[in-house]
C-alpha positions in Angstrom: 22.5 -1.1 12.0 20.0 -3.2 13.9 18.2 -0.1 15.2 18.1 1.5 11.8 16.8 -1.7 10.3 14.1 -1.9 13.0 13.0 1.7 12.5 12.8 1.3 8.7 10.9 -1.9 8.9 8.5 -0.3 11.3 8.0 2.6 8.9 7.2 0.3 6.0 4.9 -2.0 8.0 3.1 0.7 10.1 3.2 3.8 7.9 3.8 3.0 4.2 1.4 0.1 4.3 -1.5 2.4 5.2 -0.7 4.7 2.2 -1.1 1.6 0.0 -4.4 0.7 1.8 -5.6 4.2 1.3 -4.8 4.1 -2.4 -6.5 0.7 -2.8 -9.6 1.8 -0.8 -10.3 5.2 -2.2 -11.4 4.3 -5.7 -12.2 0.9 -7.3 -11.3 2.2 -10.7 -7.8 3.2 -9.6 -7.4 -0.3 -8.0 -8.5 -2.1 -11.1 -6.4 0.1 -13.4 -3.3 -0.1 -11.2 -3.4 -3.9 -10.9 -4.7 -4.3 -14.4 -7.4 -6.7 -13.1 -10.4 -8.2 -14.8 -12.6 -8.8 -11.7 -15.0 -11.1 -13.4 -12.2 -13.4 -14.5 -10.5 -13.2 -11.1 -13.6 -14.0 -9.2 -14.9 -16.6 -11.7 -18.3 -14.9 -12.0 -20.0 -13.9 -15.2 -21.7 -10.8 -13.8 -21.7 -7.4 -15.3 -18.8 -5.1 -14.3 -21.2 -2.7 -12.7 -22.5 -5.4 -10.3 -19.0 -6.5 -9.4 -17.8 -2.9 -8.9 -20.8 -2.3 -6.6 -19.9 -5.4 -4.6 -16.2 -4.4 -4.3 -17.1 -0.9 -3.2 -19.4 -2.0 -0.5 -17.2 -4.8 0.9 -13.5 -4.5 0.1 -13.2 -0.8 -0.1 -15.3 -0.1 3.0 -13.2 -2.5 5.1 -10.0 -0.7 4.0 -11.4 2.6 5.0 -12.6 1.2 8.3 -9.2 -0.2 9.1 -7.5 3.0 8.1 -9.7 5.0 10.5 -8.9 2.5 13.3 -5.2 3.1 12.7 -5.6 6.9 12.7 -5.0 7.4 9.0 -8.7 7.6 7.8 -9.0 11.4 8.4 -6.1 12.5 6.2 -6.7 13.9 2.8 -5.7 12.0 -0.3 -2.9 14.5 -0.9 -1.5 14.0 2.6 -1.6 10.3 2.3 0.2 10.5 -1.1 2.8 12.8 0.4 3.3 10.3 3.3 3.9 7.5 0.8 6.3 9.6 -1.3 8.3 10.7 1.8 8.6 7.0 2.9 9.8 5.9 -0.5 12.3 8.9 -0.6 13.8 7.8 2.7 14.2 4.2 1.5 15.5 5.3 -1.9 18.1 7.6 -0.2 19.1 4.8 2.1 19.6 2.3 -0.7 21.4 4.7 -3.0 23.3 2.8 -5.6 23.8 -0.3 -3.5 22.2 -3.6 -4.3 21.1 -4.2 -0.7 20.4 -1.9 2.2 23.2 -3.1 4.4 26.1 -4.4 2.3 26.4 -7.4 0.1 23.8 -9.7 1.7 20.0 -9.2 1.9 18.7 -8.1 5.3 15.3 -8.2 7.0 14.7 -4.7 5.7 15.3 -5.7 2.1 12.8 -8.5 2.5 10.3 -6.2 4.1 10.5 -3.7 1.4 
C-alpha cells in the first residue's frame, strides 16, 4: 500500500501537474475562462483587458512554457499532453472506484495530494 501510494503521489506531482501547467500556459483565454477570472479585478488595476492579457502572455505564460521545457514536457503536442492528463485521471478514478478514500476509511497522503 505504501509503494502504491508513493507511485501515485509521484504521478500526480511529477506528471499530472505538468499537464495542468501546459493547459494554463498555452492560452490566456482558456486560463481566464477556466478559472472564470476577471484579471483587472484580481490584480487591482484599471487597465484595458488587452494590456493585461499582453502582460500575462509575456510573463506568466512564458514562464510556464519555460518550466515545462525544463521538465521535458515542452515539446509534446497539445493532444499528447491532454491524453497524458486523461490517462492519469483514469488511473486515479479506477483506483478510487466507489470508495470514499483511496485506501479504506481514512484519508491518506494520496487523498491529500490529489
